[in-house]
C-alpha positions in Angstrom: -122.7 80.9 -56.4 -123.7 78.2 -58.9 -125.5 76.0 -56.4 -127.9 78.7 -55.9 -129.5 77.9 -58.9 -131.1 74.8 -60.5 -129.9 75.1 -64.2 -129.5 78.2 -65.8 -130.7 81.8 -65.1 -132.8 83.7 -67.5 -131.9 87.5 -67.9 -134.5 88.9 -70.3 -135.4 85.5 -71.5 -131.8 84.9 -72.5 -130.1 81.5 -70.8 -127.0 82.3 -68.7 -124.8 80.4 -66.4 -125.4 81.6 -62.8 -122.2 83.0 -62.6 -122.5 85.2 -65.6 -125.8 86.6 -64.5 -125.8 89.9 -63.1 -127.5 93.7 -62.8 -126.0 96.6 -63.4 -124.6 98.8 -60.4 -126.5 101.7 -62.1 -129.9 100.0 -62.0 -132.4 101.8 -59.2 -133.4 98.2 -58.5 -129.9 98.0 -57.0 -129.3 101.2 -55.8 -133.1 102.1 -54.5 -134.7 98.9 -54.4 -137.2 100.1 -56.9 -138.6 96.8 -58.8 -140.7 94.0 -57.8 -140.3 90.0 -57.6 -142.4 86.7 -57.0 -141.2 83.7 -55.4 -143.3 80.3 -56.5 -143.0 76.8 -55.5 -142.3 74.1 -58.5 -143.5 70.7 -57.5 -142.0 68.1 -59.7 -141.4 70.8 -62.9 -145.1 72.2 -62.3 -145.6 75.5 -60.4 -148.4 76.0 -58.1 -150.7 78.9 -59.4 -148.2 80.2 -61.8 -150.7 82.4 -63.3 -152.0 83.9 -60.1 -148.3 84.8 -59.3 -147.8 86.4 -62.4 -151.0 88.4 -62.3 -149.7 89.7 -58.6 -146.4 90.6 -60.3 -148.3 92.5 -62.8 -150.0 94.2 -60.0 -146.8 95.0 -58.4 -145.1 96.5 -61.9 -148.2 98.5 -62.7 -148.1 100.1 -59.1 -144.5 100.7 -59.7 -144.9 101.9 -63.5 -142.5 99.4 -64.5 -143.6 97.9 -68.1 -143.6 94.1 -68.3 -143.4 91.7 -71.4 -146.6 90.3 -72.3 -148.2 87.7 -69.9 -147.5 84.9 -72.5 -143.6 85.8 -72.5 -143.2 85.7 -68.8 -145.2 82.4 -68.7 -143.1 80.9 -71.2 -140.0 82.1 -69.5 -141.2 80.4 -66.2 -142.3 77.3 -67.7 -138.5 76.8 -69.2 -137.2 77.3 -65.8 -139.6 74.9 -63.5 -138.6 72.1 -65.8 -135.5 71.7 -63.4 -138.0 70.1 -61.0 -138.7 70.6 -57.3 -137.5 74.2 -56.0 -138.2 77.8 -55.3 -139.0 79.6 -58.9 -138.0 83.2 -58.3 -138.5 86.3 -60.9 -137.1 89.7 -60.3 -137.9 92.8 -62.4 -135.6 95.8 -61.7 -136.7 99.6 -62.4 -133.8 100.2 -65.1 -131.1 102.6 -65.4 -133.3 105.9 -65.2 -135.9 106.8 -62.6 -137.0 109.3 -65.1 -138.1 106.8 -67.8 -138.9 103.4 -65.5 -137.9 100.3 -67.3 -135.3 101.4 -69.5 -132.7 98.9 -69.7 -134.0 96.9 -67.1 -133.6 93.5 -66.5 -136.2 90.7 -65.4 -134.5 87.7 -63.9 -136.1 84.0 -63.6 -134.2 81.3 -62.0 -134.9 78.0 -60.0 -133.2 77.6 -56.7 -133.1 74.7 -54.2 -135.8 74.8 -51.5 -134.3 75.7 -48.2 -134.6 73.5 -45.0 -138.2 73.7 -44.0 -139.1 73.4 -40.1 -141.5 71.3 -38.9 -142.8 74.1 -36.4 -141.5 77.8 -36.2 -141.2 80.3 -33.0 -142.0 83.8 -33.6 -140.9 86.8 -31.6 -143.5 89.5 -31.8 -141.8 93.0 -33.3 -143.6 95.9 -34.2 -143.6 97.4 -37.9 -143.7 101.0 -37.9 -142.7 100.9 -41.9 -145.9 98.7 -42.6 -148.6 100.4 -44.3 -151.0 98.8 -41.7 -154.2 100.0 -43.6 -152.9 103.2 -44.9 -152.9 103.6 -48.8 -150.0 104.7 -50.5 -148.7 104.3 -54.4 -147.3 100.9 -53.5 -150.2 99.5 -51.6 -150.4 95.9 -52.6 -147.0 95.7 -54.2 -144.5 93.1 -53.7 -141.4 95.1 -54.1 -137.7 94.6 -53.9 -137.5 96.8 -50.7 -137.7 94.0 -48.1 -134.9 95.4 -46.1 -137.2 96.2 -42.9 -138.7 92.7 -43.1 -135.3 91.1 -43.3 -134.0 93.3 -40.3 -137.1 92.0 -38.5 -136.4 88.2 -39.0 -132.7 89.1 -37.9 -133.7 90.7 -34.9 -135.9 87.7 -33.8 -133.0 85.5 -34.6 -130.8 87.2 -32.3 -133.1 86.6 -29.5 -133.6 82.7 -30.2 -136.5 82.8 -32.7 -136.9 81.4 -35.8 -138.7 84.6 -37.3 -141.0 87.4 -36.4 -144.8 88.2 -36.1 -145.2 91.8 -37.2 -147.9 93.9 -35.5 -148.8 97.6 -36.3 -150.6 100.4 -34.5 -152.4 99.7 -31.3 -150.9 96.0 -31.2 -152.9 95.0 -34.4 -151.6 91.8 -36.1 -150.3 91.8 -39.6 -148.2 89.4 -40.8 -144.9 87.8 -40.9 -141.7 89.3 -43.0 -142.3 86.4 -45.6 -145.3 84.6 -44.7 -149.1 85.1 -43.6 -150.5 84.6 -40.1 -153.5 82.7 -39.0 -154.7 81.1 -35.8 -157.4 78.6 -34.4 -159.8 79.7 -31.6 -162.8 77.6 -30.8 -162.4 75.6 -34.1 -162.5 78.6 -36.4 -159.9 80.2 -38.1 -158.9 83.7 -37.8 -156.4 85.7 -39.9 -156.0 89.6 -41.0 -157.9 90.8 -43.6 -156.2 92.2 -46.6 -157.6 95.7 -46.0 -154.8 95.9 -43.4 -152.6 96.0 -46.8 -150.7 92.9 -45.9 -149.7 90.9 -48.8 -152.3 89.2 -50.9 -150.5 85.6 -50.4 -151.5 83.0 -52.7 -150.9 80.2 -50.2 -152.8 82.1 -47.8 -155.8 82.4 -50.3 -155.3 78.8 -51.2 -155.4 77.7 -47.5 -158.5 79.8 -46.8 -160.0 77.9 -50.0 -159.3 74.6 -48.1 -160.7 75.8 -45.0 -164.1 76.3 -46.8 -163.9 72.8 -48.4 -163.5 71.4 -45.1 -166.4 73.3 -43.5 -163.8 75.2 -41.3 -165.1 78.9 -40.3 -163.0 81.4 -41.4 -162.9 85.0 -39.9 -160.9 87.9 -41.2 -160.4 91.5 -39.7 -158.0 93.5 -37.8 -157.4 91.4 -34.7 -155.4 92.4 -31.3 -152.1 90.8 -30.4 -153.9 89.1 -27.5 -156.1 87.3 -29.9 -153.0 85.7 -31.6 -151.1 85.1 -28.2 -154.6 83.4 -26.7 -155.4 81.3 -29.6 -155.6 77.4 -29.4 -153.3 76.8 -32.6 -151.1 79.1 -34.7 -149.9 78.5 -38.1 -148.0 80.4 -41.0 -148.7 80.2 -44.6 -146.1 80.8 -47.3 -144.8 79.6 -50.9 -141.9 77.8 -49.1 -143.3 76.8 -45.4 -146.9 76.0 -46.9 -149.0 75.3 -43.9 -146.6 75.2 -40.8 -147.7 75.1 -37.1 -146.2 77.8 -34.7 -144.8 76.5 -31.6 -144.4 80.0 -29.9 -145.3 83.5 -29.9 -143.1 85.6 -27.5 -143.5 83.5 -24.4 -146.8 82.3 -25.4 -146.5 78.4 -26.5 -148.7 76.3 -28.7 -148.7 72.5 -29.9 -149.8 71.7 -33.4 -153.2 71.4 -33.2 -156.0 69.2 -35.3 -157.1 72.4 -37.4 -153.8 72.9 -38.5 -152.9 69.6 -39.3 -156.2 69.0 -41.4 -155.4 72.5 -43.2 -151.9 71.5 -44.0 -153.1 68.2 -45.2 -155.4 69.7 -47.5 -153.3 72.2 -48.8 -150.9 69.3 -49.8 -153.9 67.5 -51.3 -154.8 70.7 -53.4 -151.2 71.1 -54.6 -151.3 67.6 -55.8 -154.6 68.2 -57.7 -153.1 71.5 -59.3 -149.8 70.3 -60.1 -150.1 66.6 -60.9 
């Protein structure tokens, strides 16, 4: 267990050994998946767009009606942990011990974990996602909640069929996102990606990549797109905190080769990270 964390684990700001960090079995975060989280990338001890991630965490917590400490306190906790160097900085917020009084005796856990192996390309299986809001608004629209069971099940299902992960589609075969990443593709030199009005996650990496595309003069189109738009593309790539900008080699039976637009975006994203994290 200790090798899952680089350095201490902060629980409500108190540094503990990983083996001593715990959450009550009576916490609704554990019992019902009621809570929220963020995953960020630390580069040499500097986290990429930490403020943006904490703002998104605050939005998630607000949707869940879970009170958070002040932004400056959360920022300080993350900065204490990111000093461990390269890794994945995680922050989890549980709902607490009483669903009638959210946030009572809850815990906020912050730690840095080693990066997983990052593939050069990924192969995706197309999986329908009936649990996804797919443009329908609910109390949790836009929230990054702890309830990732359906997403993980989609990833596991794809892996059992020999793929690396899943490309999720919604009603009418509309392209959504991956279980833990955003999707985009290139057709005729332009970039296409599902719009946020489908209630896909407002990905920090997706936003940064679109900024890179704009700086490079690459046209970007957002909207609701059919599965055939994805599988008929010239290039496909995923965007996430861990994977950054990674080419897709297959979507079901359709195959792709890493292309020049994806390569330019990946290089531009790396330059942006270096510029912002030093």
